N, C-alpha and C positions, 0 to 999 in steps of 0.2 A: 748338560741341564739337570739339576735335581728337582726344580719346581717352576711351575708357570702359575703366574696369578693375573685375573681380569675381572673386574666388576662388570656385570651384564646390565645392572640397574641398582641404583642406590639413592634412597629417598623416603620420604613419608609416603610416597604413593606406590612403592614397590621396590623390593630388593632381591637380588640374586648375584652370587659370585662364583667364578669357576676358578678351580685350582686342580693343578695336574701334577703328578710326578712321572718317572720314565714309562711306567706300566698302567697308571692309574689315573681316572679322571673323575672328579666330583663337582657337585654343587653344593652350595651353602644357601639354602632358601630358594624359593620359587614365587616371590610375592608379586609377579607380572603374569600375562597371560601365557599360555603354553605356546602360542603363536610367537609372541615377542621372545620367549627364550630360545626358541628354533631359529628365529632371525639372527639373534645375537650370536649363538653358537655357529651359524653358517659364516659370520664374519670372521670367526677363528677357523674356519674351514672344517667345521665339525658338525655332527648331528646328535640328536638324541640318542641315537644307539651307541654313541661312543661314550656315554656317561654311565659310571659304574655304580654311583649311588648318590642320593640326595640328602641332605643333612638339614633339619629344621631347627631354628632357634627356638621359637616359641610359635603360638597359634594365632596371632593377629594377621588380618587379611594381607597386608602389606609383606608378609613374609610366606605365605601359603597359596596366594590366589591361584596359582597355575600347577601347584604340587601333584594334585590328584590326576588331572588330564595328562600332564606330562608322565606320570609313573605308568598310567593305564596304556598310554600310546607306544611307548618305548620299553616297558617292561622293566622299569628302574625302581630298585628298593629305595624306600624312605626310611629314613633314621630319625629318631625323636626319642625322648624321655617317656616315660608311661604316661605321666600326667598331661603331658603335651598331645599324646595320641589321644588320650581321652576327650580332649578339649577341641581338638580339630577333627575328629574321625567323621563328624556329620557333614562338615564343611568339604571335605576332600571327597567325599563319595566312596564308591566301592574301591577298594586295594586288595590285590591278590593277596592270600594269606602268606605266601612266600616273600612277599614285598614290603611286609609291615615289620621294620626291625626296630630294635632298641638301643639307646645309648644311656650311659649314666656318669653324672657328674663324677670326674676324677678318675674315671676309667678309661683305659685305652680300647678304640675299636680299630681293629686291624682290616684293611682291605688291600689286599696284594702287599705292594710296597709302600702304602701309606697308613700312618696310624694318625686317627682322630681322637682328640681328647675334649670334652666339653668341660667347661667350668660355670659355675653360678654367677648370674648376673642379677642385680635388683631392677626389676621391671614390674609393670602391673600385668603380669601373666601368670599362669598356673605354675610353671617351672622352668623360667627362661634362661638359656644359656649362652655363652660365648663359646668359640671353638679354637683350640691349637691344632695345627695340622702340621705333622712331621714327615719330613720326605728326605731320606738321607742325612745330611748335616743341617738341613734347612727347616726353619720353622716359621709358619704363616698363622697370624692370629687374626680373629675376626672378634671385635668388641664394639658392638652397637646396642641401643636400647637399653641404655646404662643410667639408673635414676642417680645414683651418685657412686663414687669411687670406694672401693672395698680393699681390704688387703689381700683378698684372692684375686681380684682382678690386677692389682700392682704385681702380686706374683706371677701371675699367668702371662703377663705381657712383657716381662723381663725376657731377653735374650731372643726376641724374635727377630727374623729378618725382614718381614713384610708385616706390616699391621694395617687393617682397616679399622679406624677410630671414628666413632659418632662425634660429629660436630653439629648437632641438631638444630640449634637456636641461638640468638642474639637474645640475652635477657631484657634488654630494653624494648626491641621489638614485640616480644611477648605481652610484657607489660602494657605497650601503647597500642598494640593490636586490636583487631575487632573480635578475636575470641569470646566467648562467653567466660565469665569468671572461674566456672568449674573446669573449663578446658585448660584455662592458663594455670590453674591450681595442678591440674594433673601434670602437666608438661614440666612444671618446676619443682614437683615433689621429688621425693627421694626414691620413688617409683617410677619416675618418668623419664625423662631424656637429658642427655649431657648436653651442656651449653657449650659455645665456642671458648669462652674464658676457661672454663673447668677441663675442657679437652686439651687446651694448651698447658695448662698446669700439670695434667697427668702424663702427657706426652714428655713433658721437660723432666719428669722423674724417670722415665724409663728408657730414654735414648741413652744407647751406650755404643760402644765400637763395633758392635754386631748387627744392630739394627740399620738397615740400608734404605729402606722406602716406606714411608708411611702416606695413606690415602684417607683423606677426611671424607666421610659418608654420612649417610642418612639424614641430608639436611632437610629441614621442613621448607615447605614451598612458601608459606605464608611469613614465617618467623626469621628468616635467614637469607642471606645470599652468598654465592660461592666465593666472591672477592672478599667479603667482610669475614667469613669463616677462616679463610686463608690468612689473611692479614692479621688477624685476632691472635690466632695461633702461632704465626711467624713471629709477632711481636714479643709474646711471652716467651718463646723460645729464646729469641735474642737476648732477653733480659737475663735470661739463664746461660749465656753464653753459648748458645746452640745455634749455629748458622746453617739455614736452610741452603741446600745447593753445594755446601762444603763439608759439613758434619752429616748430614742426611738429606735425602730427597723426599720432596712432599708434592703431592698433587691432589686432585680433587676426584673423587668418584662420582660419575655423572647420573643425574636423574633418568634420563630416557636413552642415553646413548652407551654403547659399549665402551669401557675406560681404556686407559693404558695397558698394554699386555707387558708384565714384567717377567723377565727369566732369569733365574739365579741357579 
């Protein structure tokens, strides 16, 4: 086993993902309660004391809700960009000075036998990032909260073994839904979220012989359905001669439940 991957929660209401190598265990985001994170880790036969670091993508509450209490309870370092730290510090509460650590887009952050490398994404946060995680010969990529697809995103998704990709909404459901116009405009903007259709198009352009497993995540509770996201992406992949189950495995990342654990 070079890498383990498991989503603990994924959706507009909260996000957290577990990734491990032989000697290192990390979380990406802690957007649910500290209690929920502990319960999810227990399903994997782990505790908070097993976690070596918590990496934050951006300061929105569905990514940091439980970060402060989790860090304090288990003495876990939190990693984020400088601007994200400034934006989330009051929400997190007091963090031990030694547990306040920084990452920089395009630069490697080494923890034991894991390398974490953030990359810039377009979203309405101060300095949002996605993450590439390298363990041995394996590469895991987390790319959610994406307003539109950039060349930098494409470059960072290529060559991943495991990918967590946003499929946030169905555009028709947003347009016909009950959200006020300003919120619809935000979701559909270049700094909002990735639609099912765009997720399928993006995935079609980066699937290669190396990519083994894709998880569709960060679904909107109001403007999407898991079966709709899956079917839309699968159909677009099929049009590009990429067959789910043959060329690539694809699963959903669950909103409230621990997802499928993948070991490569």
